[in-house]
Biopython code that builds the backbone (N, CA, C, O; Angstrom):
import numpy as np
from Bio.PDB.StructureBuilder import StructureBuilder

atoms = [
    (1, "MET", "N", (87.500, -58.840, 55.991)),
    (1, "MET", "CA", (86.957, -58.789, 56.255)),
    (1, "MET", "C", (86.127, -59.461, 58.227)),
    (1, "MET", "O", (85.602, -60.563, 58.386)),
    (2, "THR", "N", (86.272, -58.525, 59.197)),
    (2, "THR", "CA", (86.129, -58.832, 60.290)),
    (2, "THR", "C", (84.155, -59.525, 60.225)),
    (2, "THR", "O", (83.411, -59.411, 59.251)),
    (3, "VAL", "N", (83.807, -60.171, 61.544)),
    (3, "VAL", "CA", (82.735, -60.220, 61.950)),
    (3, "VAL", "C", (82.324, -58.832, 62.346)),
    (3, "VAL", "O", (81.399, -58.193, 61.845)),
    (4, "THR", "N", (82.969, -58.523, 63.120)),
    (4, "THR", "CA", (83.023, -56.687, 63.208)),
    (4, "THR", "C", (81.921, -55.409, 61.881)),
    (4, "THR", "O", (81.003, -54.618, 61.665)),
    (5, "GLU", "N", (82.614, -55.874, 61.620)),
    (5, "GLU", "CA", (82.806, -55.194, 60.126)),
    (5, "GLU", "C", (81.876, -55.766, 59.046)),
    (5, "GLU", "O", (81.813, -55.079, 58.027)),
    (6, "VAL", "N", (81.291, -56.663, 59.064)),
    (6, "VAL", "CA", (80.239, -57.738, 57.986)),
    (6, "VAL", "C", (79.228, -56.579, 59.062)),
    (6, "VAL", "O", (78.838, -55.498, 58.619)),
    (7, "PHE", "N", (78.927, -57.046, 60.479)),
    (7, "PHE", "CA", (77.629, -56.466, 60.653)),
    (7, "PHE", "C", (77.386, -55.161, 61.199)),
    (7, "PHE", "O", (76.394, -54.691, 61.756)),
    (8, "LEU", "N", (78.765, -54.570, 60.853)),
    (8, "LEU", "CA", (78.408, -52.758, 60.716)),
    (8, "LEU", "C", (77.356, -52.564, 59.825)),
    (8, "LEU", "O", (76.166, -52.262, 59.913)),
    (9, "ASN", "N", (78.674, -53.000, 58.356)),
    (9, "ASN", "CA", (77.715, -53.178, 57.447)),
    (9, "ASN", "C", (76.798, -53.237, 57.083)),
    (9, "ASN", "O", (76.326, -52.478, 56.237)),
    (10, "LEU", "N", (76.189, -54.258, 57.659)),
    (10, "LEU", "CA", (74.888, -55.040, 57.670)),
    (10, "LEU", "C", (73.883, -53.785, 58.414)),
    (10, "LEU", "O", (72.989, -53.318, 57.709)),
    (11, "PHE", "N", (74.030, -53.323, 59.663)),
    (11, "PHE", "CA", (73.464, -52.317, 60.270)),
    (11, "PHE", "C", (73.556, -51.220, 58.429)),
    (11, "PHE", "O", (72.806, -51.315, 57.457)),
    (12, "GLN", "N", (74.545, -50.478, 58.599)),
    (12, "GLN", "CA", (74.623, -48.936, 57.804)),
    (12, "GLN", "C", (73.527, -49.805, 56.512)),
    (12, "GLN", "O", (72.608, -49.145, 56.027)),
    (13, "PHE", "N", (73.716, -51.127, 56.102)),
    (13, "PHE", "CA", (72.216, -50.974, 54.484)),
    (13, "PHE", "C", (70.871, -51.231, 55.461)),
    (13, "PHE", "O", (69.718, -51.289, 55.032)),
    (14, "ARG", "N", (71.178, -51.339, 56.543)),
    (14, "ARG", "CA", (69.538, -51.830, 56.850)),
    (14, "ARG", "C", (69.208, -50.083, 57.058)),
    (14, "ARG", "O", (68.321, -49.467, 56.468)),
    (15, "SER", "N", (70.190, -49.509, 58.066)),
    (15, "SER", "CA", (69.968, -48.039, 58.563)),
    (15, "SER", "C", (69.180, -47.528, 57.372)),
    (15, "SER", "O", (68.013, -47.138, 57.401)),
    (16, "GLU", "N", (70.165, -47.599, 56.082)),
    (16, "GLU", "CA", (69.785, -46.052, 54.514)),
    (16, "GLU", "C", (68.497, -46.654, 53.907)),
    (16, "GLU", "O", (67.596, -46.044, 53.331)),
    (17, "PHE", "N", (68.661, -48.812, 54.313)),
    (17, "PHE", "CA", (66.855, -49.225, 53.858)),
    (17, "PHE", "C", (66.160, -47.630, 54.444)),
    (17, "PHE", "O", (66.088, -46.487, 53.993)),
    (18, "CYS", "N", (65.714, -48.373, 55.749)),
    (18, "CYS", "CA", (64.806, -47.491, 56.466)),
    (18, "CYS", "C", (64.378, -46.377, 56.747)),
    (18, "CYS", "O", (63.286, -46.039, 57.205)),
    (19, "PHE", "N", (65.573, -45.591, 56.366)),
    (19, "PHE", "CA", (65.706, -44.135, 56.005)),
    (19, "PHE", "C", (64.817, -43.970, 54.715)),
    (19, "PHE", "O", (63.880, -43.180, 54.594)),
    (20, "VAL", "N", (65.149, -44.607, 54.043)),
    (20, "VAL", "CA", (64.590, -44.294, 52.863)),
    (20, "VAL", "C", (63.089, -45.429, 52.630)),
    (20, "VAL", "O", (62.456, -44.912, 51.709)),
    (21, "SER", "N", (62.570, -46.320, 52.961)),
    (21, "SER", "CA", (61.486, -46.393, 53.761)),
    (21, "SER", "C", (60.455, -46.019, 54.077)),
    (21, "SER", "O", (59.380, -46.284, 53.539)),
    (22, "TYR", "N", (60.726, -45.107, 55.333)),
    (22, "TYR", "CA", (59.749, -44.509, 55.565)),
    (22, "TYR", "C", (59.961, -42.765, 55.315)),
    (22, "TYR", "O", (59.526, -41.833, 55.992)),
    (23, "ALA", "N", (60.657, -42.754, 54.288)),
    (23, "ALA", "CA", (61.211, -41.371, 53.670)),
    (23, "ALA", "C", (60.180, -41.199, 53.172)),
    (23, "ALA", "O", (59.380, -40.269, 53.278)),
    (24, "GLU", "N", (60.154, -42.708, 52.225)),
    (24, "GLU", "CA", (58.207, -42.871, 51.121)),
    (24, "GLU", "C", (56.852, -42.625, 51.598)),
    (24, "GLU", "O", (55.990, -41.865, 51.157)),
    (25, "TYR", "N", (56.838, -43.606, 52.816)),
    (25, "TYR", "CA", (55.643, -43.124, 53.982)),
    (25, "TYR", "C", (55.396, -41.687, 54.386)),
    (25, "TYR", "O", (54.216, -41.390, 54.572)),
    (26, "ASN", "N", (56.548, -40.502, 54.597)),
    (26, "ASN", "CA", (56.217, -39.364, 54.570)),
    (26, "ASN", "C", (55.905, -38.281, 53.627)),
    (26, "ASN", "O", (55.108, -37.344, 53.666)),
    (27, "VAL", "N", (56.946, -38.772, 52.593)),
    (27, "VAL", "CA", (56.138, -38.420, 51.391)),
    (27, "VAL", "C", (54.783, -38.681, 51.126)),
    (27, "VAL", "O", (54.072, -37.678, 51.072)),
    (28, "GLN", "N", (54.065, -40.119, 50.890)),
    (28, "GLN", "CA", (52.656, -40.135, 50.910)),
    (28, "GLN", "C", (51.601, -39.857, 51.730)),
    (28, "GLN", "O", (50.524, -39.432, 51.311)),
    (29, "ASP", "N", (51.948, -40.158, 53.333)),
    (29, "ASP", "CA", (51.033, -38.656, 54.017)),
    (29, "ASP", "C", (50.980, -37.393, 53.795)),
    (29, "ASP", "O", (50.042, -36.659, 54.108)),
    (30, "LEU", "N", (52.349, -36.962, 53.046)),
    (30, "LEU", "CA", (52.292, -35.659, 52.991)),
    (30, "LEU", "C", (51.196, -35.632, 52.017)),
    (30, "LEU", "O", (50.113, -35.673, 52.601)),
    (31, "SER", "N", (51.106, -35.587, 50.965)),
    (31, "SER", "CA", (50.901, -35.829, 49.831)),
    (31, "SER", "C", (48.553, -36.264, 49.942)),
    (31, "SER", "O", (47.547, -36.050, 49.266)),
    (32, "MET", "N", (48.890, -36.832, 51.068)),
    (32, "MET", "CA", (47.173, -36.674, 51.580)),
    (32, "MET", "C", (46.558, -35.826, 52.646)),
    (32, "MET", "O", (45.368, -35.636, 52.896)),
    (33, "LEU", "N", (47.199, -35.549, 52.987)),
    (33, "LEU", "CA", (46.818, -34.612, 53.449)),
    (33, "LEU", "C", (45.469, -33.522, 53.321)),
    (33, "LEU", "O", (44.517, -32.838, 53.697)),
    (34, "GLU", "N", (46.128, -33.930, 52.691)),
    (34, "GLU", "CA", (44.307, -32.576, 51.816)),
    (34, "GLU", "C", (43.047, -33.706, 51.463)),
    (34, "GLU", "O", (42.034, -33.416, 50.827)),
    (35, "LYS", "N", (43.274, -34.668, 51.869)),
    (35, "LYS", "CA", (42.347, -35.905, 51.487)),
    (35, "LYS", "C", (41.903, -35.641, 52.778)),
    (35, "LYS", "O", (40.720, -35.301, 52.754)),
    (36, "PHE", "N", (42.414, -35.663, 53.973)),
    (36, "PHE", "CA", (42.818, -36.266, 54.820)),
    (36, "PHE", "C", (41.974, -34.866, 55.907)),
    (36, "PHE", "O", (41.568, -35.072, 57.051)),
    (37, "ARG", "N", (41.901, -33.773, 55.316)),
    (37, "ARG", "CA", (41.443, -32.057, 56.260)),
    (37, "ARG", "C", (39.908, -32.440, 56.928)),
    (37, "ARG", "O", (39.089, -33.128, 56.319)),
    (38, "GLY", "N", (39.774, -32.113, 57.704)),
    (38, "GLY", "CA", (38.173, -31.574, 57.951)),
    (38, "GLY", "C", (37.348, -33.709, 58.652)),
    (38, "GLY", "O", (36.310, -34.088, 59.196)),
    (39, "MET", "N", (38.961, -34.565, 58.019)),
    (39, "MET", "CA", (38.524, -35.825, 59.148)),
    (39, "MET", "C", (38.107, -35.804, 60.578)),
    (39, "MET", "O", (37.643, -36.841, 61.051)),
    (40, "GLY", "N", (38.167, -35.249, 60.964)),
    (40, "GLY", "CA", (37.952, -35.144, 62.962)),
    (40, "GLY", "C", (38.967, -36.344, 63.361)),
    (40, "GLY", "O", (39.951, -36.649, 62.687)),
    (41, "PRO", "N", (38.632, -36.873, 64.373)),
    (41, "PRO", "CA", (39.773, -38.289, 64.746)),
    (41, "PRO", "C", (39.935, -38.524, 63.627)),
    (41, "PRO", "O", (41.043, -38.205, 63.196)),
    (42, "ARG", "N", (38.849, -39.242, 62.537)),
    (42, "ARG", "CA", (39.191, -40.448, 61.742)),
    (42, "ARG", "C", (40.754, -40.356, 60.937)),
    (42, "ARG", "O", (41.290, -41.289, 60.338)),
    (43, "LYS", "N", (41.483, -38.503, 61.166)),
    (43, "LYS", "CA", (42.549, -38.444, 61.038)),
    (43, "LYS", "C", (44.142, -39.454, 61.289)),
    (43, "LYS", "O", (45.162, -39.853, 60.727)),
    (44, "LEU", "N", (43.482, -39.453, 62.400)),
    (44, "LEU", "CA", (45.366, -40.151, 63.007)),
    (44, "LEU", "C", (44.683, -41.360, 62.722)),
    (44, "LEU", "O", (45.493, -41.657, 61.845)),
    (45, "TYR", "N", (43.635, -42.626, 62.700)),
    (45, "TYR", "CA", (43.501, -43.646, 61.915)),
    (45, "TYR", "C", (43.842, -43.422, 59.753)),
    (45, "TYR", "O", (44.321, -44.120, 58.860)),
    (46, "MET", "N", (43.462, -42.569, 59.826)),
    (46, "MET", "CA", (43.832, -42.845, 58.262)),
    (46, "MET", "C", (45.586, -42.872, 58.254)),
    (46, "MET", "O", (46.149, -43.932, 57.980)),
    (47, "ILE", "N", (46.359, -41.677, 58.561)),
    (47, "ILE", "CA", (47.550, -41.647, 58.473)),
    (47, "ILE", "C", (48.191, -42.955, 59.283)),
    (47, "ILE", "O", (48.939, -43.506, 58.475)),
    (48, "PHE", "N", (48.207, -43.768, 60.708)),
    (48, "PHE", "CA", (48.142, -44.856, 60.938)),
    (48, "PHE", "C", (48.402, -45.782, 60.270)),
    (48, "PHE", "O", (49.466, -46.401, 60.285)),
    (49, "SER", "N", (46.758, -46.152, 59.098)),
    (49, "SER", "CA", (46.555, -47.627, 58.087)),
    (49, "SER", "C", (47.261, -47.144, 56.391)),
    (49, "SER", "O", (47.173, -48.035, 55.547)),
    (50, "LEU", "N", (47.666, -46.321, 56.111)),
    (50, "LEU", "CA", (47.850, -45.988, 55.101)),
    (50, "LEU", "C", (49.464, -47.186, 54.552)),
    (50, "LEU", "O", (50.450, -47.655, 55.120)),
    (51, "THR", "N", (49.192, -47.195, 53.916)),
    (51, "THR", "CA", (49.983, -48.621, 53.018)),
    (51, "THR", "C", (50.776, -48.606, 51.598)),
    (51, "THR", "O", (51.048, -47.514, 51.097)),
    (52, "ASP", "N", (51.050, -49.496, 51.119)),
    (52, "ASP", "CA", (51.055, -48.742, 49.719)),
    (52, "ASP", "C", (49.639, -49.108, 49.207)),
    (52, "ASP", "O", (49.083, -48.157, 48.657)),
    (53, "GLU", "N", (49.203, -49.803, 49.236)),
    (53, "GLU", "CA", (47.388, -50.756, 48.649)),
    (53, "GLU", "C", (46.833, -49.459, 48.813)),
    (53, "GLU", "O", (46.514, -48.792, 47.828)),
    (54, "THR", "N", (46.646, -48.917, 50.333)),
    (54, "THR", "CA", (45.624, -47.249, 50.672)),
    (54, "THR", "C", (46.050, -46.721, 49.613)),
    (54, "THR", "O", (45.533, -46.929, 48.516)),
    (55, "TYR", "N", (47.127, -45.908, 49.824)),
    (55, "TYR", "CA", (48.225, -44.883, 49.089)),
    (55, "TYR", "C", (47.376, -45.225, 47.725)),
    (55, "TYR", "O", (46.374, -44.563, 47.454)),
    (56, "ALA", "N", (47.857, -46.363, 46.829)),
    (56, "ALA", "CA", (47.384, -46.566, 46.032)),
    (56, "ALA", "C", (45.970, -45.973, 45.273)),
    (56, "ALA", "O", (45.963, -45.471, 44.148)),
    (57, "LEU", "N", (44.592, -46.176, 46.290)),
    (57, "LEU", "CA", (43.594, -46.400, 45.989)),
    (57, "LEU", "C", (43.178, -45.272, 46.555)),
    (57, "LEU", "O", (42.383, -44.857, 45.712)),
    (58, "LEU", "N", (43.190, -44.291, 47.658)),
    (58, "LEU", "CA", (43.044, -43.406, 47.814)),
    (58, "LEU", "C", (43.458, -41.928, 46.646)),
    (58, "LEU", "O", (42.815, -40.946, 46.275)),
    (59, "SER", "N", (44.772, -42.416, 46.392)),
    (59, "SER", "CA", (45.506, -41.831, 45.515)),
    (59, "SER", "C", (44.193, -41.852, 43.949)),
    (59, "SER", "O", (43.958, -40.717, 43.535)),
    (60, "SER", "N", (43.645, -42.698, 43.394)),
    (60, "SER", "CA", (43.002, -42.641, 42.120)),
    (60, "SER", "C", (41.634, -42.880, 42.586)),
    (60, "SER", "O", (41.270, -43.567, 41.631)),
    (61, "ALA", "N", (40.905, -42.837, 43.128)),
    (61, "ALA", "CA", (39.621, -43.525, 43.994)),
    (61, "ALA", "C", (38.962, -42.477, 43.684)),
    (61, "ALA", "O", (39.357, -41.418, 44.170)),
    (62, "ARG", "N", (37.753, -42.467, 42.774)),
    (62, "ARG", "CA", (37.111, -41.056, 43.095)),
    (62, "ARG", "C", (35.645, -40.990, 44.055)),
    (62, "ARG", "O", (35.067, -41.942, 43.531)),
    (63, "ALA", "N", (34.786, -40.537, 44.999)),
    (63, "ALA", "CA", (33.433, -40.667, 45.844)),
    (63, "ALA", "C", (32.859, -40.838, 45.041)),
    (63, "ALA", "O", (32.866, -39.925, 44.216)),
    (64, "PRO", "N", (31.747, -42.412, 44.627)),
    (64, "PRO", "CA", (30.870, -42.251, 44.121)),
    (64, "PRO", "C", (29.482, -40.814, 44.078)),
    (64, "PRO", "O", (29.598, -40.023, 45.015)),
    (65, "VAL", "N", (28.946, -40.681, 43.629)),
    (65, "VAL", "CA", (28.085, -39.630, 43.443)),
    (65, "VAL", "C", (27.621, -39.484, 44.623)),
    (65, "VAL", "O", (27.668, -40.623, 45.089)),
    (66, "GLY", "N", (27.179, -38.761, 45.448)),
    (66, "GLY", "CA", (26.675, -38.363, 46.801)),
    (66, "GLY", "C", (26.699, -38.991, 48.331)),
    (66, "GLY", "O", (26.019, -39.052, 49.356)),
    (67, "VAL", "N", (27.987, -39.424, 47.754)),
    (67, "VAL", "CA", (28.707, -40.141, 49.147)),
    (67, "VAL", "C", (30.100, -39.503, 49.401)),
    (67, "VAL", "O", (31.031, -39.364, 48.609)),
    (68, "ASP", "N", (29.996, -39.109, 50.858)),
    (68, "ASP", "CA", (30.650, -38.134, 51.414)),
    (68, "ASP", "C", (32.121, -38.788, 51.149)),
    (68, "ASP", "O", (32.434, -39.923, 51.508)),
    (69, "PRO", "N", (32.951, -37.892, 50.472)),
    (69, "PRO", "CA", (34.254, -38.678, 50.058)),
    (69, "PRO", "C", (35.460, -38.848, 51.168)),
    (69, "PRO", "O", (36.561, -39.398, 51.167)),
    (70, "ARG", "N", (34.748, -38.154, 52.039)),
    (70, "ARG", "CA", (35.573, -38.097, 53.946)),
    (70, "ARG", "C", (34.804, -39.723, 54.165)),
    (70, "ARG", "O", (35.489, -40.563, 53.581)),
    (71, "ASN", "N", (33.787, -40.236, 54.735)),
    (71, "ASN", "CA", (33.298, -41.644, 54.107)),
    (71, "ASN", "C", (33.665, -42.331, 53.652)),
    (71, "ASN", "O", (33.835, -43.391, 54.253)),
    (72, "PHE", "N", (33.942, -42.242, 52.641)),
    (72, "PHE", "CA", (34.102, -42.949, 51.314)),
    (72, "PHE", "C", (35.839, -43.542, 51.679)),
    (72, "PHE", "O", (36.114, -44.731, 51.840)),
    (73, "TYR", "N", (36.801, -42.451, 51.746)),
    (73, "TYR", "CA", (38.106, -43.103, 51.844)),
    (73, "TYR", "C", (38.458, -43.546, 53.266)),
    (73, "TYR", "O", (39.599, -43.979, 53.427)),
    (74, "PHE", "N", (37.751, -43.503, 54.173)),
    (74, "PHE", "CA", (38.098, -43.818, 55.811)),
    (74, "PHE", "C", (37.231, -45.286, 55.417)),
    (74, "PHE", "O", (37.864, -46.287, 55.755)),
    (75, "ALA", "N", (36.086, -45.531, 54.855)),
    (75, "ALA", "CA", (36.246, -47.255, 54.462)),
    (75, "ALA", "C", (36.770, -47.853, 53.532)),
    (75, "ALA", "O", (36.341, -48.993, 53.357)),
    (76, "ILE", "N", (38.081, -47.269, 52.402)),
    (76, "ILE", "CA", (38.540, -47.686, 52.272)),
    (76, "ILE", "C", (39.961, -48.381, 52.944)),
    (76, "ILE", "O", (40.296, -49.552, 52.764)),
    (77, "ALA", "N", (40.590, -47.537, 53.629)),
    (77, "ALA", "CA", (41.426, -47.375, 54.704)),
    (77, "ALA", "C", (40.707, -48.573, 55.725)),
    (77, "ALA", "O", (41.469, -49.498, 56.007)),
    (78, "LEU", "N", (39.518, -48.635, 56.221)),
    (78, "LEU", "CA", (39.658, -49.788, 57.117)),
    (78, "LEU", "C", (39.012, -50.740, 56.685)),
    (78, "LEU", "O", (38.358, -51.298, 57.566)),
    (79, "LEU", "N", (38.921, -51.148, 55.731)),
    (79, "LEU", "CA", (38.319, -52.669, 54.680)),
    (79, "LEU", "C", (40.340, -53.000, 54.288)),
    (79, "LEU", "O", (40.873, -54.107, 54.364)),
    (80, "ASP", "N", (40.690, -52.355, 54.096)),
    (80, "ASP", "CA", (42.881, -52.615, 53.696)),
    (80, "ASP", "C", (42.952, -53.020, 54.851)),
    (80, "ASP", "O", (43.529, -54.106, 54.888)),
    (81, "GLN", "N", (42.599, -52.617, 55.936)),
    (81, "GLN", "CA", (43.560, -52.840, 57.124)),
    (81, "GLN", "C", (42.840, -54.374, 57.158)),
    (81, "GLN", "O", (43.542, -55.383, 57.090)),
    (82, "SER", "N", (41.432, -54.439, 57.266)),
    (82, "SER", "CA", (40.217, -55.123, 58.384)),
    (82, "SER", "C", (40.997, -56.990, 57.318)),
    (82, "SER", "O", (41.239, -58.136, 57.698)),
    (83, "TYR", "N", (41.098, -56.239, 55.940)),
    (83, "TYR", "CA", (41.346, -57.434, 55.110)),
    (83, "TYR", "C", (43.115, -58.477, 55.665)),
    (83, "TYR", "O", (43.326, -59.675, 55.855)),
    (84, "TRP", "N", (43.828, -57.487, 55.727)),
    (84, "TRP", "CA", (45.250, -57.321, 56.050)),
    (84, "TRP", "C", (45.187, -58.546, 57.527)),
    (84, "TRP", "O", (45.630, -59.687, 57.654)),
    (85, "ILE", "N", (44.428, -57.646, 58.445)),
    (85, "ILE", "CA", (44.721, -58.577, 59.579)),
    (85, "ILE", "C", (43.837, -60.168, 59.235)),
    (85, "ILE", "O", (44.329, -61.241, 59.584)),
    (86, "LEU", "N", (42.464, -60.073, 58.494)),
    (86, "LEU", "CA", (41.920, -61.469, 58.556)),
    (86, "LEU", "C", (43.002, -61.920, 58.017)),
    (86, "LEU", "O", (43.797, -62.632, 58.631)),
    (87, "GLY", "N", (43.127, -61.602, 56.976)),
    (87, "GLY", "CA", (44.334, -63.014, 56.517)),
    (87, "GLY", "C", (45.834, -63.045, 56.960)),
    (87, "GLY", "O", (46.713, -63.676, 56.374)),
    (88, "SER", "N", (45.997, -62.311, 58.026)),
    (88, "SER", "CA", (46.951, -62.562, 58.997)),
    (88, "SER", "C", (46.793, -63.375, 59.843)),
    (88, "SER", "O", (47.863, -63.906, 60.141)),
    (89, "VAL", "N", (46.034, -63.706, 60.338)),
    (89, "VAL", "CA", (44.961, -65.019, 61.272)),
    (89, "VAL", "C", (45.012, -66.035, 60.530)),
    (89, "VAL", "O", (45.295, -67.133, 61.009)),
    (90, "ILE", "N", (44.723, -65.851, 59.095)),
    (90, "ILE", "CA", (43.879, -67.109, 58.057)),
    (90, "ILE", "C", (45.506, -67.707, 58.527)),
    (90, "ILE", "O", (45.910, -68.541, 59.338)),
    (91, "GLY", "N", (45.942, -67.078, 57.854)),
    (91, "GLY", "CA", (48.300, -67.493, 57.486)),
    (91, "GLY", "C", (47.926, -67.883, 59.154)),
    (91, "GLY", "O", (47.826, -69.101, 59.299)),
    (92, "ALA", "N", (47.705, -67.098, 60.416)),
    (92, "ALA", "CA", (48.556, -68.171, 61.029)),
    (92, "ALA", "C", (47.946, -69.874, 62.123)),
    (92, "ALA", "O", (48.403, -70.696, 62.918)),
    (93, "VAL", "N", (46.311, -69.426, 61.198)),
    (93, "VAL", "CA", (45.882, -70.087, 61.996)),
    (93, "VAL", "C", (45.966, -72.121, 61.403)),
    (93, "VAL", "O", (45.546, -73.166, 61.900)),
    (94, "ALA", "N", (46.836, -71.719, 59.986)),
    (94, "ALA", "CA", (46.638, -72.541, 59.075)),
    (94, "ALA", "C", (48.239, -72.410, 58.953)),
    (94, "ALA", "O", (48.858, -72.575, 57.902)),
    (95, "GLY", "N", (48.569, -72.222, 59.677)),
    (95, "GLY", "CA", (50.601, -72.308, 59.994)),
    (95, "GLY", "C", (50.487, -73.111, 60.971)),
    (95, "GLY", "O", (51.327, -74.005, 61.069)),
    (96, "ALA", "N", (49.050, -72.969, 62.288)),
    (96, "ALA", "CA", (48.799, -73.939, 62.881)),
    (96, "ALA", "C", (49.009, -75.207, 62.715)),
    (96, "ALA", "O", (49.909, -75.979, 63.045)),
    (97, "LEU", "N", (47.866, -75.314, 62.054)),
    (97, "LEU", "CA", (47.343, -76.542, 61.587)),
    (97, "LEU", "C", (47.855, -77.011, 60.642)),
    (97, "LEU", "O", (47.598, -78.213, 60.576)),
    (98, "ILE", "N", (48.621, -76.576, 59.653)),
    (98, "ILE", "CA", (49.423, -77.569, 58.854)),
    (98, "ILE", "C", (50.953, -77.925, 58.959)),
    (98, "ILE", "O", (51.978, -77.307, 58.671)),
    (99, "PRO", "N", (50.755, -78.891, 59.369)),
    (99, "PRO", "CA", (51.932, -79.880, 59.582)),
    (99, "PRO", "C", (53.032, -79.374, 58.390)),
    (99, "PRO", "O", (52.716, -79.280, 57.205)),
    (100, "PHE", "N", (54.270, -79.092, 58.879)),
    (100, "PHE", "CA", (55.415, -77.743, 57.565)),
    (100, "PHE", "C", (57.050, -78.829, 58.269)),
    (100, "PHE", "O", (57.011, -79.483, 59.311)),
    (101, "SER", "N", (58.103, -78.733, 57.483)),
    (101, "SER", "CA", (59.182, -79.233, 57.507)),
    (101, "SER", "C", (59.906, -78.139, 57.749)),
    (101, "SER", "O", (59.522, -77.233, 57.010)),
    (102, "THR", "N", (60.844, -77.788, 58.503)),
    (102, "THR", "CA", (61.146, -76.803, 57.923)),
    (102, "THR", "C", (63.146, -77.120, 57.861)),
    (102, "THR", "O", (64.061, -76.440, 58.325)),
    (103, "GLU", "N", (63.162, -78.245, 57.192)),
    (103, "GLU", "CA", (64.291, -78.816, 57.308)),
    (103, "GLU", "C", (64.989, -78.286, 55.222)),
    (103, "GLU", "O", (64.284, -78.433, 54.224)),
    (104, "GLY", "N", (66.117, -77.851, 55.217)),
    (104, "GLY", "CA", (66.287, -77.522, 54.310)),
    (104, "GLY", "C", (66.261, -75.441, 54.395)),
    (104, "GLY", "O", (67.263, -74.991, 53.841)),
    (105, "VAL", "N", (65.969, -75.098, 54.573)),
    (105, "VAL", "CA", (65.207, -73.365, 55.342)),
    (105, "VAL", "C", (66.292, -72.729, 55.714)),
    (105, "VAL", "O", (66.471, -71.511, 55.689)),
    (106, "ASP", "N", (67.363, -73.939, 56.226)),
    (106, "ASP", "CA", (68.452, -72.601, 56.908)),
    (106, "ASP", "C", (69.181, -72.694, 55.372)),
    (106, "ASP", "O", (69.386, -71.692, 54.687)),
    (107, "PHE", "N", (69.471, -73.822, 55.032)),
    (107, "PHE", "CA", (69.795, -73.115, 54.122)),
    (107, "PHE", "C", (69.464, -72.212, 52.630)),
    (107, "PHE", "O", (70.241, -71.380, 52.161)),
    (108, "ALA", "N", (68.257, -72.559, 52.086)),
    (108, "ALA", "CA", (67.819, -71.359, 51.159)),
    (108, "ALA", "C", (67.660, -70.135, 51.663)),
    (108, "ALA", "O", (68.002, -69.405, 50.732)),
    (109, "MET", "N", (67.336, -69.421, 52.611)),
    (109, "MET", "CA", (67.695, -68.642, 53.651)),
    (109, "MET", "C", (69.052, -67.854, 53.749)),
    (109, "MET", "O", (69.228, -66.640, 53.856)),
    (110, "THR", "N", (69.925, -68.839, 53.685)),
    (110, "THR", "CA", (71.651, -67.838, 53.424)),
    (110, "THR", "C", (71.900, -68.177, 52.514)),
    (110, "THR", "O", (73.107, -68.311, 52.314)),
    (111, "ALA", "N", (70.864, -68.558, 51.297)),
    (111, "ALA", "CA", (71.713, -68.653, 49.812)),
    (111, "ALA", "C", (70.717, -67.516, 49.253)),
    (111, "ALA", "O", (70.917, -66.951, 48.178)),
    (112, "LEU", "N", (69.816, -67.287, 49.950)),
    (112, "LEU", "CA", (68.624, -66.091, 49.533)),
    (112, "LEU", "C", (69.437, -64.735, 50.040)),
    (112, "LEU", "O", (69.332, -63.794, 49.254)),
    (113, "PHE", "N", (70.103, -64.526, 51.035)),
    (113, "PHE", "CA", (70.900, -63.315, 51.594)),
    (113, "PHE", "C", (71.793, -63.312, 50.964)),
    (113, "PHE", "O", (72.064, -62.250, 50.402)),
    (114, "GLU", "N", (72.651, -64.459, 50.760)),
    (114, "GLU", "CA", (74.671, -63.745, 49.688)),
    (114, "GLU", "C", (73.504, -63.697, 48.844)),
    (114, "GLU", "O", (72.939, -62.686, 49.261)),
    (115, "ILE", "N", (72.685, -64.236, 47.771)),
    (115, "ILE", "CA", (72.370, -63.907, 46.183)),
    (115, "ILE", "C", (71.486, -62.519, 46.436)),
    (115, "ILE", "O", (71.085, -62.209, 45.314)),
    (116, "GLY", "N", (71.169, -61.881, 47.067)),
    (116, "GLY", "CA", (70.916, -60.569, 47.373)),
    (116, "GLY", "C", (72.417, -59.569, 47.723)),
    (116, "GLY", "O", (72.846, -58.765, 46.895)),
    (117, "ARG", "N", (72.981, -59.766, 48.880)),
    (117, "ARG", "CA", (74.689, -59.012, 48.657)),
    (117, "ARG", "C", (74.930, -59.250, 47.760)),
    (117, "ARG", "O", (75.710, -58.344, 47.465)),
    (118, "ALA", "N", (74.874, -59.765, 47.081)),
    (118, "ALA", "CA", (75.884, -59.858, 45.526)),
    (118, "ALA", "C", (75.665, -59.083, 44.923)),
    (118, "ALA", "O", (76.673, -58.485, 44.545)),
    (119, "HIS", "N", (74.253, -58.496, 44.376)),
    (119, "HIS", "CA", (73.277, -57.787, 43.624)),
    (119, "HIS", "C", (73.208, -56.441, 44.551)),
    (119, "HIS", "O", (72.353, -55.566, 44.411)),
    (120, "VAL", "N", (73.948, -56.432, 45.235)),
    (120, "VAL", "CA", (73.887, -55.005, 45.806)),
    (120, "VAL", "C", (74.608, -53.950, 45.878)),
    (120, "VAL", "O", (74.182, -52.949, 46.454)),
]
sb = StructureBuilder()
sb.init_structure("model")
sb.init_model(0)
sb.init_chain("A")
sb.init_seg("    ")
for serial, (resi, resn, name, xyz) in enumerate(atoms, 1):
    if name == "N":
        sb.init_residue(resn, " ", resi, " ")
    sb.init_atom(name, np.array(xyz, "f"), 0.0, 1.0, " ", f" {name:<3s}", serial, name[0])
structure = sb.get_structure()
C-alpha cells in the first residue's frame, strides 16, 4: 500500500465518521424543534449549544411547576456551555502552569492509532 493510498483511506474513514457524527446532531436538532418552538432569538442559541449532554438533559428533564419551560431549557443550555468553557479555560491555565514532559507521547499516540486501526 502506498503512502497516497494510506492517506486516501484515512480521509475516507474520517469523511464517513464525520458524516455519521453530524447526522447524529441533525437528528438531535430535529427532535428538539418542538421544545424550541416559541423561543424567539434564543432558538438559534439552543440549536448552536446542543451537545450530547444538553440533549440528554433537555430530552428527559421537565420544568418545575411554575417555571416557564422555555426559560428552563435555555438555562440548562447556557449552564452546560458555561461549564464546558470554564473547564476549558481552567485546563488551559493549568496546562500552562504545570510543567509536563511530552517525552514518550509520540510513541503512545502512534500505538493508540495503530491499535484503533486494527479494530476498525
